[in-house]
N, C-alpha and C positions, 0 to 999 in steps of 0.2 A: 831565772834571771832576777837579780835584786831590783827593787824599785829604784828608779833614778832619785837622787837626792834633790835634784832640780830638774823640772820639766817646763820648758818654754814652749807653749803650744799656740802657734799662729798669732803671736802678739804683735799688735800695732800700737804706735804711739805718734801722735801729732801734736805740735805746738802751733795752734792756729792753722794756717794753711801749709805749714811745713811738716812733711811726713818724715819722721826720724827713724822709725822702725816699721818695716813693711812685711806683715804676716810672718814674723820671725819664729822659727822652730828649731830647738836643739835640746839635748838632754845632757846632764852631767852625772857621772857615777859617783857613789860615795867614795870619798878619799881622793878623787881625781884632782889634779892640778892643771888648770886651764888658763892659757894665755890668750887674750883678746887683742888683736893687732889690727891696724888699718889707719887710713887718713883721719885727720881731725874732722869731726862732724859726721862720722860714719855710724854713730849710734852706740859705741862701746860703753861710754860712761853712763849713758841713759839706761842701759840694761842694769848696771850696778845700782843706780839710784832707784830703779823700779823694784829690784829685789830687796832693797833696804826700805821700801815703802816711802821714799822721799819724793817719788813721782808716781802718778797713777798711770794705768794703761788705758788706751783708747779702744782696744778690742783684744780678744783672745783670752787665754788662761795661763796662769803660772801655778805650778804645784811644787810644794816643798815637802819631801818625804811622802808624796802621794796626797797631801792635803792642799786644798786650794788656798792661795795667798790672798788674792784680791776678791774672792767670793766666799760665801759660806752657805751651808744648806739651811733652808727654812721651809717648813711645810712641803717637803718633797721637791723643792725647786732650789736653784742656786740664785742667791741675791748678792748685791754688793756687800763686801765685808764692812762690819762696823769697827769702831776704834778698839773695842775689846779684843776682837779676833785679830786685828792687825798687830796689837801689842803682843799677843801670845805668839804669833808667827815671827815677829821681829826678834824675839828672844833667841831664835836659832841662828841669827846672822849677825856678824860683826863687820865693820867697815873701817878702813884706814883711808883718809882723804889726802889730797895734795897738800893742803895747808894746815895740817896738824890739828887745829881746832882745840887746843888745850885751854883750860881755864887759867888766865894769867895771874889771878889773885891766889891761886892754890899752889902748894908745893907739888913736885913730881909724884910723891907718894899719895897725896890727897887726890890728885887727878886720876890715879889708877884705882883707888879704893872707893871712890864716890858711887859709881854706877852699881857695883855689886850690892852695896849697902842699901841704895835707894830702890833698886828694881827687883833684887832677889832676897832682900831681908838678911843678907849675910852680916854676921856680927862684926864689930870693928876689929877685934883681934884676929879673926879668921881672914877678913878682907886684907888686913895689913900683912899677914903671913903670906898669903897668896900673892899679893902685890910685890913683895920683896923677892919672891921666887921668880916672878916674871921679869922684874927689873934686872935681876941677876942674869937671866937668860938673854936679855937684849943688851947687856953690858952697861946698865945705867943704875945699878944699886948704889954706887958711891954718890950719885946725884939726887938721892931720894928726898933730901930736904931743900933742894934748890927750887927756885921759881923758874917758869919757862923763859923769862927774859934773860936768865943767866946761861941759857943753853944755846948751842949752835943749832942750825937747821937739822942736821943729821941726828943730833941728840934728841931734839923735839920729836922727830919722826919715829925714833926708836921707842920713846915714851908712849907715843900714840899707838904703836903696835901693841905694847904691853897693856895699855888701857883697853883696847879692843879684845884682847885675849882674856882679860879679867872676867868677862861675862861668860866665858867658856862656850862660845858659839860652835855650832857644827859646821858652819860655812863662814869663810873669811873672804872679804872683798877688798882688793887693793886697787885704788884708782890713781894711777900715775904718781905713785908715792915718792918718786925721786925727781919729778919735774920742777919742783920749786927749790931744789937744792943746788948749791955750788958744786961744780963737777968733782972736786976733791972729797966731797962729803957723800957722794952717791954710793961709793963702794961700801961704806960702813953699814948703810941701810940694806943694801942688797945682800951683804954677808949674813945679816940677821935673818932675812927672809929665806935664804938658802938653808940655814940651820933649822929654821922653823919647818920648812917643807920636808926636810929629811927626818925630823924628829917627831912628826905628828901625822896622824891619818886624817887630819882635818881636810875637808874639801876647800879648795882655794880657787878664786877667779881673779886674774891679774890683768888689768889694762895697763899697757906700757909701750913706750917707744924704745926701751932698752932691749934691742933684739938679741944681743948675746945672752943677756940674762933670761929672756923668754925661752931661748933655745935650751938652756941648762935647767930651767925651773919646771917647764911644762911637760905633762904627759901628752897633751894635745894642744894644737894651736888653731884658733879660728881667725880667718882673715875677713874683716868686714869692709863693705863699701856700700854707701847709700842705704843703710838700714837692713842690709841682707848679708848672709854669709856667702861669700863668693867661693871660698875654698877652705877646707879643714883637713887636718891630718897630723901625724907625728911631727915633732919639730924638725927632724932631719929632712923629711919630705918637703915641708913647707919652705924651709930656709935654703935648702940646697937643690931641690928639684921641683919648684912650684910649677903646677900644671896650667894655671889660668894666666892669661896675659896681663890681667889687672894686678894680680899678685906679683908677677915678675916686674912690672913697671914700678910698683910701690917699693919693693925691696931694692931695686936699682937706685931709686931716688934716695932711699935711706942710706945706702952705702955711699952714694955721692956726697951726702951731707956729713960724712965722717963717722957714722956709726959702724961698729963692728958687728959681724954675725958670728 
C-alpha cells in the first residue's frame, strides 16, 4: 500500500470554547480528487486552512507524505514544528481562496511569477515561461499585462489558480472558489478546474456548494457535520443513495435551494 499523501489523525480544533473539529481522522491517496461538502460551519474550510498552516491544530497529528506537518522530531521525541519546518512542508501545498488575493499593483504575469522567484529561486525568464504556460492553460494568456482591477471575478480566479500552480505543489486546495462569483462566471472557473483534474495527477481537495461539479470532479466525497465526517463514499453513492439521514436532509435542502446534482 502506498503511503497516504495526507493523513489526518484524530485532529481537533477549537476557537475558544467553540469546537470546530472533533478528533477528525481520514486519509487521502496520492492523486485522489476529494470533495468536502456539508453545512456552513461544519469544519470544511478549517481543514484546508490547517493543511495550509494558516490555522494551528488543538490536538492530533497531520502527516504529509508520511512526514509530520505540525510536529517535528527532536531528541527522539515529537515537538511542535518551528517556522523552518512549516515553510518546508508548505512548499508541497497550494491553495486557491474565495477572494482571489491577487496583488492589485502587479500585472497578471507578475502575480504568477512572483512566488517561484521569491521562494524557489526560479530565474525570471524561467518563471515567466512557466507562468505563460499556466496562463495559457487557464485561458488568461491574453491578459498577461492587465492589472487585477481590469479583470472580471472569473478571470481573477483563473489567474489565482495559475498562481497557485506556479509553485508546482503536490497538493492543491480549493476553498469555495466560485462562491464570490456572479452566477454567469462560475462556469468558466469550473471548466478550468475540470481540465486541471483530468490533465494532472495532482492530489486535490475541494470545498464547494456546487454539488453537480463535486459529483463530476471527485473520486470520493466526504460529508461533514459539526466537525466530524458523517458519511463518505463515491459521488454516485453520496449524491443518489446517501445512507445517513443527516446527509439526506442536507442534500434535500440543497436541491430545494435550486442547486443541481
